[in-house]
C-alpha positions as CSV (number, residue, x, y, z in Angstrom):
1,M,0.1,-0.2,0.1
2,N,1.3,3.4,-1.1
3,L,1.0,5.5,2.1
4,A,1.6,9.1,0.2
5,Y,-1.0,7.9,-2.3
6,R,-3.5,7.5,0.5
7,D,-2.9,10.4,2.6
8,I,-3.3,12.6,-0.7
9,R,-6.5,11.1,-1.6
10,H,-7.7,11.6,1.8
11,K,-6.8,15.1,1.9
12,L,-7.2,15.8,-2.0
13,G,-8.5,19.5,-1.8
14,R,-5.4,20.9,0.4
15,F,-2.9,18.9,-2.2
16,V,-4.5,20.3,-5.1
17,L,-4.6,24.0,-3.6
18,T,-0.8,23.6,-2.3
19,C,0.3,21.9,-6.0
20,L,-1.3,25.4,-7.8
21,G,0.3,27.6,-5.6
22,L,3.5,25.9,-6.0
23,S,2.8,25.8,-9.4
24,L,2.4,29.8,-9.7
25,L,5.7,30.5,-7.5
26,L,7.7,27.7,-9.8
27,G,6.2,29.2,-13.1
28,V,8.0,32.5,-11.9
29,V,11.3,31.0,-11.8
30,V,10.8,29.4,-15.3
31,T,9.5,32.8,-16.5
32,M,12.8,34.2,-15.3
33,A,14.8,31.6,-16.9
34,G,12.6,32.5,-20.2
35,I,13.1,36.4,-19.7
36,F,17.0,35.8,-19.8
37,R,17.2,33.7,-22.7
38,G,14.9,36.0,-24.6
39,Q,16.9,38.9,-23.2
40,T,20.0,37.4,-24.9
41,A,17.9,36.4,-28.3
42,D,16.9,39.8,-28.5
43,A,20.3,41.4,-28.2
44,L,21.5,39.2,-31.0
45,A,18.6,39.3,-33.2
46,L,19.7,42.0,-35.2
47,L,23.1,41.1,-35.4
48,E,22.4,37.6,-36.5
49,A,19.8,39.0,-39.0
50,T,22.5,41.3,-40.9
51,K,24.7,38.1,-41.3
52,A,27.9,40.0,-41.6
53,D,31.3,38.6,-40.9
54,I,33.2,41.9,-39.8
55,W,31.8,45.4,-38.6
56,I,33.7,48.1,-39.4
57,V,33.1,51.3,-37.1
58,E,34.7,54.7,-35.8
59,S,38.3,54.1,-34.6
60,G,38.8,53.4,-30.8
61,T,35.0,52.4,-30.4
62,Q,33.2,49.3,-30.3
63,G,30.0,50.4,-31.9
64,P,27.5,50.5,-32.9
65,F,25.8,48.4,-30.5
66,A,28.1,49.0,-27.5
67,E,29.2,52.7,-28.5
68,A,28.2,55.2,-31.0
69,S,30.4,55.4,-34.0
70,R,30.3,57.6,-36.8
71,V,32.4,57.3,-40.1
72,P,32.2,58.9,-43.4
73,G,30.3,57.4,-46.2
74,D,32.8,56.3,-48.8
75,T,34.4,53.9,-46.2
76,R,32.3,51.2,-47.6
77,E,34.5,51.9,-50.9
78,L,37.7,51.9,-49.1
79,V,36.7,48.5,-47.1
80,A,35.3,46.8,-50.4
81,R,39.0,47.1,-51.8
82,I,40.6,44.8,-49.0
83,Y,41.7,41.5,-49.7
84,G,39.0,38.8,-48.8
85,I,36.3,41.4,-48.6
86,E,33.6,39.7,-50.8
87,A,30.7,42.3,-50.6
88,A,30.3,45.5,-48.1
89,G,27.6,47.9,-47.3
90,S,27.1,50.7,-45.3
91,L,24.6,51.0,-42.2
92,T,22.8,53.8,-40.1
93,L,20.8,53.0,-36.9
94,Q,18.8,55.7,-35.2
95,N,16.1,55.1,-32.4
96,V,12.7,57.2,-33.0
97,Q,9.3,57.3,-31.1
98,F,6.4,56.6,-33.4
99,A,2.4,56.6,-33.1
100,H,0.7,54.0,-34.7
101,N,-3.2,53.2,-34.0
102,S,-3.1,54.8,-30.9
103,R,-0.2,53.0,-29.4
104,R,3.4,54.5,-28.8
105,L,6.1,52.7,-30.1
106,R,9.9,53.0,-29.8
107,L,11.6,51.9,-33.2
108,Q,15.1,51.4,-34.4
109,I,15.3,52.5,-38.1
110,V,18.3,50.6,-40.2
111,G,19.1,52.3,-43.2
112,F,21.2,50.2,-45.6
113,E,22.0,49.6,-49.2
114,P,19.8,47.2,-50.8
115,G,21.9,44.8,-52.8
116,R,24.4,44.8,-50.5
117,P,25.2,43.4,-46.9
118,G,23.1,45.0,-43.8
119,G,19.5,44.2,-45.0
120,P,17.2,41.7,-43.9
121,E,18.0,38.4,-45.4
122,D,14.8,36.4,-44.2
123,L,11.6,37.9,-44.5
124,A,8.5,36.2,-42.8
125,A,6.3,37.7,-45.4
126,G,6.4,40.4,-48.4
127,R,9.4,41.3,-50.5
128,Q,12.7,43.0,-50.5
129,I,13.2,46.9,-51.0
130,T,13.4,47.2,-54.7
131,A,12.6,51.2,-55.2
132,D,15.1,53.8,-54.5
133,R,12.9,55.5,-52.0
134,F,10.1,55.6,-49.8
135,E,9.7,51.6,-48.9
136,I,10.4,50.0,-45.7
137,I,10.5,46.9,-44.2
138,A,8.8,46.1,-40.6
139,D,9.1,43.7,-38.1
140,R,5.6,42.1,-37.3
141,Q,5.9,43.3,-33.8
142,T,5.1,46.9,-34.7
143,G,1.8,45.7,-35.8
144,F,2.1,47.2,-39.5
145,S,0.8,45.3,-42.3
146,L,1.8,44.9,-45.9
147,G,1.2,47.5,-48.3
148,E,0.2,49.9,-45.1
149,T,1.5,53.6,-45.5
150,V,3.1,55.3,-42.6
151,S,5.0,58.7,-41.9
152,F,8.5,59.0,-41.0
153,G,9.5,62.7,-40.6
154,R,7.9,64.4,-43.7
155,D,7.8,61.7,-46.1
156,R,5.3,58.3,-46.5
157,F,6.6,55.0,-46.6
158,T,5.0,51.7,-47.8
159,V,5.4,48.5,-45.9
160,V,6.6,46.1,-48.5
161,G,7.9,43.4,-46.3
162,L,7.8,41.8,-42.6
163,T,10.4,40.3,-40.5
164,S,9.8,38.3,-37.5
165,G,11.5,38.6,-34.2
166,V,14.3,41.2,-35.3
167,V,14.3,43.8,-32.6
168,T,16.8,45.4,-30.8
169,L,18.4,44.6,-27.5
170,S,15.8,46.7,-25.4
171,G,13.1,44.8,-27.0
172,D,12.3,47.5,-29.6
173,S,10.8,46.8,-33.3
174,V,13.5,47.1,-36.2
175,I,12.3,49.3,-39.4
176,Y,14.7,48.8,-42.5
177,M,14.6,51.5,-45.3
178,T,17.2,52.5,-47.6
179,L,20.5,54.2,-46.8
180,R,19.5,57.6,-48.4
181,D,16.0,57.6,-46.8
182,A,17.4,56.9,-43.6
183,Q,20.0,59.6,-43.8
184,Q,17.4,62.4,-44.5
185,L,15.5,61.4,-41.9
186,Q,18.1,61.7,-39.7
187,F,20.0,65.0,-40.8
188,D,17.2,66.9,-42.3
189,L,15.9,70.0,-40.4
190,A,12.5,70.9,-40.0
191,P,11.7,74.3,-41.9
192,S,11.9,76.4,-38.8
193,A,15.3,75.1,-37.9
194,V,16.8,75.6,-41.3
195,R,15.6,79.2,-41.3
196,K,16.8,79.8,-37.4
197,E,20.2,78.5,-38.4
198,A,20.4,80.5,-41.7
199,A,19.6,83.7,-39.6
200,R,22.3,82.7,-37.2
201,G,24.8,82.5,-40.2
202,G,25.3,78.8,-39.6
203,Q,26.3,76.4,-42.4
204,R,25.3,72.7,-42.6
205,S,28.2,70.1,-42.1
206,G,27.8,67.2,-44.5
207,T,25.3,64.3,-44.2
208,D,27.3,61.4,-46.0
209,F,28.2,59.8,-42.5
210,V,27.1,56.2,-41.7
211,N,27.1,54.1,-38.1
212,A,29.1,51.3,-39.5
213,V,30.1,49.1,-42.5
214,V,29.5,45.6,-42.7
215,A,31.5,43.4,-44.7
216,R,31.0,39.4,-45.7
217,V,34.6,37.9,-45.9
218,S,35.3,35.2,-48.6
219,K,34.9,31.2,-47.2
220,N,38.8,30.8,-47.5
221,V,40.1,33.6,-45.9
222,P,39.9,34.2,-41.9
223,A,37.7,37.0,-40.5
224,A,39.9,37.7,-37.8
225,M,42.8,38.3,-40.2
226,V,40.7,40.6,-42.4
227,A,39.7,42.5,-39.2
228,D,43.1,43.2,-37.9
229,E,44.3,44.4,-41.5
230,I,41.5,47.0,-41.3
231,A,42.4,48.0,-37.6
232,R,46.2,48.2,-38.6
233,W,46.1,50.0,-42.0
234,K,42.6,51.7,-42.1
235,H,42.4,53.6,-38.8
236,L,39.3,51.8,-38.3
237,S,37.8,49.6,-35.7
238,A,37.0,46.1,-37.0
239,L,34.8,43.7,-35.3
240,T,34.1,40.2,-35.9
241,Q,30.9,38.6,-35.6
242,D,32.1,36.9,-32.2
243,D,33.4,40.0,-31.1
244,Q,30.1,41.7,-31.5
245,H,28.5,38.6,-30.1
246,F,30.9,38.7,-26.9
247,L,30.5,42.6,-26.3
248,L,26.5,41.9,-26.8
249,T,26.4,39.2,-24.3
250,R,29.2,39.9,-21.9
251,T,29.2,43.7,-21.7
252,V,25.8,45.4,-23.2
253,I,23.3,43.1,-21.3
254,E,25.7,41.5,-18.6
255,R,24.4,43.8,-15.8
256,A,20.6,42.9,-16.4
257,S,21.5,39.5,-17.0
258,R,23.3,39.2,-13.6
259,Q,19.9,40.7,-12.1
260,I,17.9,38.3,-13.7
261,G,19.9,35.4,-12.6
262,L,19.8,37.0,-8.9
263,F,16.3,37.0,-9.0
264,M,16.0,33.2,-9.9
265,S,18.2,32.1,-7.0
266,V,16.3,34.4,-4.6
267,L,13.0,32.8,-6.0
268,T,14.5,29.3,-5.9
269,L,15.4,29.8,-2.4
270,V,12.3,30.9,-1.3
271,S,10.5,27.8,-3.1
272,A,12.6,25.8,-1.4
273,V,11.8,27.4,2.3
274,I,8.0,27.3,1.2
275,I,7.9,23.6,0.3
276,A,10.0,22.9,3.5
277,L,7.3,24.6,5.5
278,I,4.4,22.9,3.7
279,V,5.9,19.6,4.4
280,Y,6.6,20.5,8.0
281,T,3.2,21.7,8.4
282,L,1.9,18.3,6.8
283,T,3.9,16.4,8.7
284,L,2.8,18.0,12.1
285,D,-0.8,17.1,11.2
286,K,0.2,13.7,10.6
287,T,2.2,13.2,13.8
288,R,-0.5,10.9,15.4
289,D,-0.7,8.7,12.3
290,I,3.1,8.3,12.2
291,A,3.0,7.4,15.8
292,T,0.5,4.8,14.9
293,L,2.3,3.4,12.1
294,K,5.3,3.3,14.5
295,M,3.3,1.3,17.0
296,I,2.2,-1.2,14.4
297,G,5.9,-1.8,13.5
298,A,6.0,0.3,10.4
299,P,9.8,0.7,9.7
300,D,11.1,4.5,9.7
301,R,12.0,4.0,5.8
302,T,8.4,3.8,5.2
303,I,7.5,6.9,7.1
304,I,10.4,8.8,5.5
305,G,9.5,7.4,2.0
306,L,5.9,8.8,2.9
307,I,7.2,12.2,3.4
308,V,9.6,12.4,0.7
309,Q,7.3,11.2,-1.7
310,Q,4.5,14.1,-1.0
311,A,7.4,16.6,-1.4
312,L,8.6,15.3,-4.8
313,L,5.0,15.0,-5.9
314,M,4.1,18.4,-4.8
315,G,7.5,20.1,-6.5
316,V,7.2,18.0,-9.5
317,I,3.5,18.5,-10.1
318,G,3.6,22.5,-9.5
319,F,6.6,22.5,-11.8
320,I,5.0,20.8,-14.6
321,V,1.8,22.9,-14.2
322,G,3.9,26.2,-13.9
323,T,5.7,25.5,-17.2
324,I,2.8,24.8,-19.1
325,L,1.1,28.0,-17.8
326,V,4.4,29.8,-18.9
327,Y,4.0,28.0,-22.6
328,V,0.4,29.3,-22.8
329,F,0.7,32.7,-21.6
330,R,4.4,33.5,-22.9
331,G,2.9,35.6,-25.8
332,V,1.2,38.3,-23.4
333,F,4.6,38.9,-22.0
334,P,6.1,42.6,-23.0
335,R,9.5,40.9,-23.3
336,R,10.3,37.9,-25.3
337,V,10.4,34.7,-23.5
338,E,12.6,32.1,-24.7
339,M,12.1,28.1,-23.3
340,L,15.0,26.0,-24.3
341,P,14.6,22.5,-23.7
342,T,18.2,22.3,-21.9
343,D,16.9,24.8,-19.2
344,I,13.6,23.3,-18.5
345,V,15.4,20.1,-17.9
346,G,18.3,21.9,-15.7
347,L,15.3,23.7,-13.8
348,F,13.4,20.5,-13.4
349,A,16.7,18.6,-11.9
350,I,16.8,21.6,-9.3
351,V,13.5,21.3,-8.3
352,V,13.8,17.8,-7.5
353,V,16.9,18.6,-5.5
354,V,15.3,21.3,-3.9
355,C,12.2,18.8,-3.1
356,L,14.5,16.3,-1.3
357,A,16.3,18.8,0.7
358,A,13.0,20.8,1.9
359,S,11.8,17.1,2.9
360,A,14.3,17.0,5.1
361,L,12.7,19.0,7.7
362,G,9.6,16.7,7.8
363,V,11.6,13.7,7.8
364,R,13.3,14.8,10.9
365,V,10.0,15.6,12.9
366,A,8.6,12.3,11.9
367,V,11.6,10.3,12.9
368,K,11.6,11.7,16.3
369,V,7.7,11.2,17.1
370,D,6.9,9.0,20.1
371,P,4.8,6.1,19.2
372,S,3.1,6.6,22.5
373,R,1.5,9.4,21.3
374,A,-0.6,7.1,19.1
375,L,-2.5,6.4,22.6
376,A,-2.7,10.0,23.7
377,G,-6.3,11.7,23.9
C-alpha cells in the first residue's frame, strides 16, 4: 500500500491547492529563465539578421551596439577593396518614437543599401526593398501590415516586407529603409530649424555619414585576419561576428543578466523554504498517524518514504503545471520569453533537489515522533 497516495487521496483538496500555489511560484522561476534567454535572443537578433562577418566602425570605439560610431560614407568603398572582402554595405541606426493606431512605439530604423550586406536576409512575408525611396520592411511586432502607408519625418513610406523577431537589445522593433531615406530622416532639419540656422549665419555640415560598414568575407579567408588588417592600416575599428556576440552578451546586457540570475536564485531559495514549511506543516498534522504506524511496527523508511514522496509530488506537479502556464501565456509578456529544453531539464533537476532538501525538515520531525502519542487523547 502506498501511504503517500492514500494520504493525498484523503486530503485531496488541500493537496491540489498546495500544488497550484507552488505551480505559480515555480512558474515565475521558469519565466525568469525564459526572460533571460529572451533577452539574449533580442540582443543578438539584429546582429544575426544582418549576417555580416565583420563590422567596421569608428576608430577607438566598439560600436554600433556598445558605443556610438560615425564614419564617412565613402568608407564602404575603402573596405570593399581590401583583400578577402566579398561584399560590403553601409548602415545607419537611429531610434525614433512613433505613434501608430493609438499605440506609442519605440523603433530603431536601420538604413542599408539594397543589394549589399546589411539588410534583412529572411522575410516572414512580402518582398525586399526594390525602389530607391519610400519603401520599408518592418518587424511584425510593430503591428504594421503589408501595403500599409506610414509617415516618418515629412515623408510617407509603404510597408513592402515583414520580418519576425528582429528587434533591438531592449526589445524595440526594427524598421529597414534605404540608406538615402535613413540619412535624410536623420539629418534633415525642420523648415523652422533651417530658417533659424540660416539667420544665425550657420552652415550645415555634410550628411554623408554612416554608423557602420558591414562586410562579408570570402570562405577561404579568416575573418579575424581581415579585421586585423583593417584596424592596422585603415585607422578604423573592425569587429568580427564573434567579437560583437561577446560584447552584446558579456558587456551590454551583462548587468541585466546578472540581475535576472539573482532573482532566479532568490525565487528558488524562496521555493525551497515554502516547500519545507508545507512539508513540515503536513508532517505535524500527521503526527498521530505516524505514531500509530510506528506502534504497529512500520519501519522508519516507510514513514520517510511517505514524506519524501509527497514533497517530490508537490514539486514535480507544481513545476509541470507552472511550465505549462508559462508556455500558454508567454505571448502576453512584453518581452520575449525563450524556453530551451536544456533549461527546462536543468530547472526540473534543481526542483527535485530542492524538494529532497526541503523534505529533510519533515523527515526529522517524523523520525522523532514517539509511538506512545498514538494512545494520547
